[in-house]
N, C-alpha and C positions, 0 to 999 in steps of 0.2 A: 779388920775387926770382925771376923766371922768364924763360926764353927758349924759343925755338920748339920744340926737341926735347922738353923736359920738358912743354911745353904740349900737344903732340900726343899724347904717351904718356899723360898724365893724362886728356886729353879722351877718348881711345879707351877707356881703362880704365873711365871713368865711364859712357860711353854703353853699352858692352857689359854692364856690371853692371846697368844699369837695363833695357835692352831685353830681355835674356833672363831673368835671375832674377826681375825684378820681377813678371812674370806669375805666378810661383810664390809669392812671398813677400808681395807687397803688393796684387795685383789678382786678382780671382776670375774664372775663366772661367765662362761661362754663369751670371752672377750673377742673383739674383732681383729686382734692382731694377726697378721699373716704368719703362718709357720715357716716361711721361707728363709728363716735365719740360718746362717752357717752354724751347724752344730759342732760341738767340741771335737769330734773325730772326723770331720770332713774338711776337705780343701775346697776352695772355690772351683766351680765347674770349668772345664776346659773344652774347647771345640773337639768334636770327635774326628779322629784322623780318617783320611780317605780309606775305604775298605772295599775289597773285592768279594767279601762274603755276601751271600744272598740275604736280603732283608728278612728278619724273623722277629716275632714279637710274642711274648707270653705275659699274661696278667693274672693277678690274684686280687680278691678271693676267687675261687673256682665258681663257675656258673651254678646258680641255685644253692650256694652254700648257705647253711643255716646257723643260727646262734653265734653270729660274729659279734665281737665286742664293739661298743659304740666308738671306740678309738681306732676302728679299722681304717687302714690305708689302702690305696690302690697300688699294689706292687707291680712294677714294670721291669721286664727283662728283655733287652733288645740286642740283637747282633746285626751287623751290616747297616746300621743307621742309628737314629736317636728319636726319642719321643718328641712329637710335635705338639700334641695337645691331649688333655684329659678332661672329659666332661662327665660330671656326676649329677644325677637327678634323684629326687625323692619319689615316693609313690604317687604324689599328686602332680608330678612333672616339674616341680620347682627346682631350680638350679642350686647346687651346693657349691659354695665358694671354697677354694683351696689353692694349693700351689705345690710344685715339685720340691723334693729335697734337693739340696745342692749337689749331691752325688748321683742324682737321677734314679735312685733305687725305688722310689715310691712317690705317690702324690698324696698329700696330707690335707684332709678337710680343715678349714679354718676354725670350725667349731665341732664339738662332739656331735655325733649322729644321735638320732632319737632311738629309744628302746623299742623293740618289737616292731620295727618298720622295715619295709623293703626299699632297696636302693639299686639303681642301675648306673653303670659307668661305661663310657666309650673311650678307648685309647687309640690315638692315631700316631703311627711312627712313620718317619720318612728316611729314605736312603740318600746317599750322596748324589745319585743321578735324578732325584726328584720322585722316585717311586714311593708310593705310600701304601701302608697296610693298616687295617682297622680291626680291632678286637673289642668285643662287647662282653660284659659280665653283669650279673645281678646277684644280690645276696640279701639275706634278712638278718637283722641284728637280734641279739638276745633280749630276753626280758630283763627288767630291772633287778640287779643282784640283791641278795639278802644281806650280804656282809660287805662292808666298805672300809677303806682306809682313807683318813683325811690327811691333809697336808697344810702346813703353814709356810707362807713365802714372806721373808723379811725384806720387803721393798715397798716404800711409800713414796709416791711421786711428788709429794709436797715437802719432802725432806732432802737435806743435803748431807752426803756421806763422806767419810774420810777415804783416803786413797787405798786403804787396805780392806775396804768393805767387800767381803765375799758375797756371792749370791748364796743364800742359806735357805734350804728347804728341810723342814722337820716333819716327821710322820707320826700319826697317832698310834700306829701299830708297827711292829718290826717288819722290815722288808727283807726276806731271805735272800741269800746270795744268788739263788737260781732265778730270781725275778729282777735283779738290779739292772742288768743290761737292757732289758725291755723298758724299764722305767727311765733309765738314763737317755735312751733314744727319743723319749717324748719330752725332754727338757730342752727348749729352744732358747738360745741367747743371741741377742744382737748387740754389739758393742760399737759405739761411735765416739771417736774415730776407731777403726778396726784394731783390735788387739787380741792375741790368742788366749785361749783358756781351756781348762779341762775340769770335769766333775770328779769329785773325790768323796768316797764313802768313809766318813770317820767313824760311823757306827751303823747299826741296822735302822736307826731312827733319824739319821742326819746325813745329808749329802750337800756338798759345797762346791762352788765354782770360782776359780781364780786363774790368773795367768802366772808366768814365771817371775814377773815383777809387779810392783804395785801399779794400780791404774794410773794412766795419765790424768793430770788435773783437767777438770772440765769434761770428763767422759760421761756419756749417757749410756746406761745399761737397760735394755728392754728384755723382759723375760716372759715366756709363756710356758707354764708347767701344764702341758696338755695331758692330764692324767685321768680324766673321767673315763671310766670303763677299762682302763689298762689293768690287766691281771697283775696283782701285787703279791701273790703267793698266799698259801693257806686258804684258798677259796675266796679271797677278798679282791675287790676291784677299787680303783681310784674313784673317789666320790664326786670330784668336780675339776674342771679346768680352772686355773688361776693365772693371773698375769700381774706384772708389777713393773715399775720404772724406778731406777736408781740414778740419781744425779750426783756425780763426784765433785767435791769442792774445787774451787779454782786455785786454792793454795795447798801445798803439800805440808801437812803437819805430822810430825813423828816424835814420840817420846821414847828415850832410851835410859833405863835405870840400871846402874852398876852397883851391885852389892859391895864390891871391893872398897869403894869410897863413899858409899851411901849418898850418891848424888843422882839426880835426874837431869839429863840434858834435853832441852826442848829445841827441836829443829823446825825451822820454817823454810821451805824450799831448799832443803839440804844445808842450811846455814844455822849454826847454834845461835839462838836468840836469848836463851836464859838457862841458868843452871840452878837447880833447886835441891836443897838438902831433904833427905827422906829418911824415914825409919820403916824397915820392912818387917817381915814375920820373924819372931824369935825362934830359937832352935826347935822347940816343941811344935810350933805352928808356922813353918817356913812359908814364905811366898813362893809361887811357882816361877821357874825360869822358862823363858821361851818368848816367842812373839805372839801376843794376843791382840785383840782389837777391842775398843770400847763398844759394849753391847747395849748399854742403857745409861741414861743420865737422870739423876734425881736431885732436885734442889734440897729436899729434906726427906729423910727416911728414918726408920728405927731398926737397929740391929737387936734382935731378941733371941737368946739361946736358952731361955729358962725352961722350955718344954722338952729338952733333950735329957732323958734320964741317965744317959751314959756320959754326960758332959759335966766334969767337976768344976769347970771354969765358966759358970753361967753369969750372964749379964744382960741388962737392957740399957741401951745407950742411944741417945738422939744423935743423928749423923747429918752433916750438911755437905753439899756439893759432892755427892757420891757418884762415881762413874764405874759401872760394873765391868769386870774383866773376865770372870769365869762364872759358870753355873755353880761352882763350889763356894761362891760367896766372897771372892777377892775383889776389892775395889781400890780405886784411888779416891781418897776423901780427906776432908779437913779433920785434923786431930790436934786441937790446941793443947790437949793434955800431954802430948808427947813432943812438944816443940824443943825442949831441952835435949831430947835424945836424937832428933833428926839431924842427920849428917854425922852421927857419932856411933849409935848402936841400934840394934833391932829390938823393938819391944811390942810389935803388933801381933795380932792373931792371923796374919797372912796378908793383910792389906798393905797398900802403899800409903803411909801417913805423910801428910804435908801440912804446913801451917794453913790457917784459914785464908790469909791473903793469897798464898800460892794456890790454894784450892779454887778460889774465885777466879784467879787468872787462868788456870787450866780449864775450868768449867766453861768459861767464855770463849776459849780458844779452840777447843776440840769439837769433834763431831762423832756420832756413832760411826764406827768404821775407821777411826783414827788408830794407827798401829802403836802398840806399847810393847817394847822389848825389855824384859827383865833378865839380867845376867848374874851368874855366880851364886845362886842360892842353893840350898840343900836338896831341892827336888825339881824335876822338870814337869812342865805342863802335860797333863794327860790328854790323849785324843778325845775329842767331843766334850771336854770340860770347857764349854764356851765355843766360840767360833775360831777353832784352832787350825784353820786352813794354812796359816803362815808359820805354824810351829815346826814344820819340817822343810827341808830343801826340796827343790823341784823334782829331783830324781825319786825321792821317797814319796812325794806327793802324787806323782803319776801312777804309782803302784796302787793307789786307791780307786782308780777308775775301773768300772766294770766292762768298758769297751776297749778295743785295741787303740793304742796311741799312734797317730800318724807320725811318720819319720820326721817331718818338718817341725813338729812340736817336741818330739823326744830330743831333738838336737838343741833346743833352746834351754841350755843349762842355766842354773842360777845358784848362788851360794846359799847355804843355810842362813835364813834371816836372822837367827840369834847368834851367829858365830862371830859377828863383828860389831864393834861399837859404832860403826859408821852406817848411816842409812843407805838403803839400796837406791839405785838410780830411779827417777820417776818415769823415765821414758821406756816403754815396752816395745819390742819388735812388733811390726804390724802383721796381721794375719795374711 
């Protein structure tokens, strides 16, 4: 029951609500989380093989480097051995906490550095015969930038999410292609129990993280978006570090809607527990086909399209038990006025209409992040029209990463989530 004006207004309201207040209510600046998470393009570290090369060590930034970003890392390049320790101190001699990346390429501070300050670092490498080598460097960070890009992270530790909940980060300004790899390298994810995943840019304003299959039930996802000071393109820098925790529900709930028979099948732990008649979007305003996730739940709301001058079908209607599927304004909601059409024909403006009793049942059953697959309508879901990480299969999804895909992740194929009426397995391969 939605048209373009209501969709735009609803989308903007939701984006602003997340991008600005979320940093205050859901995400912590300068969080204490260690950045030692396995990043999406890294494998777990393996012991260095015995080598006959002489021990050699190089570090970055270069000695006396100036105007370094506050996201600066201590880069390490070792041959004939491995890094034993990295110690960083500020200008007052205070120790800076941090840890190595899993691939050993650099040491990452646990918090952003301060603007306009001097830092020193000492790196010690050790060879297989016990020989050690030490390198020192010092550098100065840049002044506070004049232009910044904000980010909203959709993870609240006090909420429980459905098994398809992607990690979603949205930006206040477009991130150009040239800056995306550097941004992606500063997005750290820890999944317990371990499950693989990859970041995917669905647009210049949105990047999402998921694996080849839905999350295992009971999964805990911890994220650090370490973006303060990171160059974001067009002379802008990330405004703050943010962190969040997502707890996946202990039961797998999935909704599959088939336009062919106008029915929704409700799956609990891969078993059909209920079949519900629905009415989808009529021919002029079809529902989107594809796998979406529930983005928001509202007990009561109002759909108002009267301020759209180009809309000839204007209306104001009170809606109950509304569950958002797209930024474009598609919902699952109670529609008592269309009960006689549900299971028979499509009469909505793009939403999934169900009876009030069935809307109450679904509202109480689902979570934000519950997957909803719609099949057989006149149009497909558009990228970034919501949290569309599952709207494509794994092979196409991997193409949206700005970083190279490790072979072990590229080999983890999965079917197109919307290609089958059966839910995907809940168990993902371990990292």
